[in-house]
N, C-alpha and C positions, 0 to 999 in steps of 0.2 A: 476511694469509696466505691460503692456498688455501681454508681452511674458510669464509671469508667470501664466496666466490663464490656461495653459495646465497642470499644476501640479496636480490639482484634477483628471484629466483624467488619467494621468500617475499613480497616486496612486491607482485609481480604477483598472486599468489594472494590476498593480503589485500585488494587493491583491486578485483579482478575476480571472484574465486570465493568470497569470504567464508569463513565458518567451515569448510565442508567442504573447500575448497581448501587452507587452511593446515593442517588436520588431516591430509589426505592427503599433503601435501608433507612434513610432519614425519615421518609414518610411512615414506615412501619414503627420505628422507635418513637416518633412523635405521637402517633395514634395510641400506642400502648402507654406511653408516659402520661399523655393527657387523660386517658381513661383512668389510670391508676391514681393520678393526682386528684381527679374529680371524686374518686371513691375514698380519698383519704389515705391511700397506700403510698409506700415508697418514701424516699428521703424528704419530699416536699409535703407529704400528707400532714393534715392537722393544722396547717397555717391558714392565713387569710387567703381567700380565693383568688383575688386579683393579683396580689403579690406572687402567689405561687405560680399562677399561669404565666406571669411575666418572666419569672426565673426559669420556668420550663421552656418557654420560647427562646430565651437567651441561650440556654444549654443546647437546644436543638439547632438553633441558628449557628452557633459557634462551631458545632460539629459539622454541619453542612458546609460552611464556608471553608473550614480547615481541610476537610477531606476532598472537597471539589477542587481546591487548589492543588492538593496532592495528585489527584487524577490528571489535572492539566499538566503537571510536571512529568508524570509517568508517560502520558500520551505523547508529549513533545519529545521525550527521550526515545520512545519507540520509533517515532517518525524519523528522528535524526539517525538512529541506528539503521533503519531500512534504507534511507538515502545514502548512508555511508557504504552499506553493502552493495547497493546498486552501482555506485560510483566505482567501487573496487572491481566489480564485475566488468564494467565498461573499460576500465584501465587495463585489466588483464586481457580483454578482447583486443584492445588497441595494440598491446604489445605482441600478442600472438599474430595478428594480421601483419604487423611490421616485420616480424620474423619470417612469415611466409613470403612476403614481398622481397625480402633480402635474399632468401634462399632459392627463389624461383627465377628461371631465366626469362619468363614472359607471362603475359596475362593469361594465355591459354592454360598454362600449368598452375598459375596461382588462383584463378577464379573459383574452381571447385573447392579448393581448400579454404579460401577466404569465406565463401558462403557457408560452408559447413561449420567453420569455427565461429562465425558471428551467430549463425542460427542456433547452435548448441549452447553457446555461452549466454546468449540473451533470451533463450527460450522461445525462439521463433519456430513456426511449423513449416514455413516455406520462405525461401529467399531467391530472388531473381536479379541478375545483373543485366541491365539494358545498355546497349552501346549503339552509337549512330551507324546506320547502314551505309553502304557505298554511296557516296555523293551527299551524305548527311541530310537526306530528305525525311528520314523517319528513324525511330528507335526500334531495334529488334532485340529479341531475347538472345543474349550471348551465352548465358549459363543459368541453370536452375538447380536448386537444391531443395530437398524436402525431408522432413523428419521421417524415419523409417516406420513409425507407427501410423503414418498418414497414407491412406490409399488414394494416390493423387495422379494416376496414370492419365486420366482424361484431362485434368487440369494442366499437367505437364505438356501433353500434346497440343492443347489449345493455346497455351502460353508460347510455346516454341513457334507457332504459326503466326502469331499476332505481330503487327507492326503499328507503331503509334507515331503519326506525324506530329510536328511541333504544335503544342497546344491541345492535342486530343488525348483523352484518357488521363489517368493520374501520371503515368510516366512522361507523357508528352507535355502536360502542364508543368511538371517539375523541370523538364528540359528547357521549356520556354524561358524560365527565369534563370 
């Protein structure tokens, strides 16, 4: 029947606009349907007022519930897909870092490649490797990597000069545990 012509619009709203789209669509359809029914138009026109409005609300409510559940399923699938892609990126990064470690003779050769690989694969702008200084009294910057699009010469110079004793600053607090 004519009332089901709204289904494609609800489907579009559910897949493209999410909860706000379906809610707005339900509101708009309900307003126009109530107005038309009150004027005696549409498939419910010409019937008893209370029964007609009850049927109208049942129609609007069933559409709202159906398509809001559809939106919930679509959003859950999108979230699951995004989490899966993120996990695949992390796994690929782990494998690349493992290959770098296997192929490199030491940390001096591996550190720049590891920071670059992790930074590029995970979308970082800057990566720093902190190692304990002589005597393990503080952490010092061992290697730093930054995205080429970032003008970071002052940051790099400042980072290379910093040292963090155990418990001081973010690197020092992480080292403490």
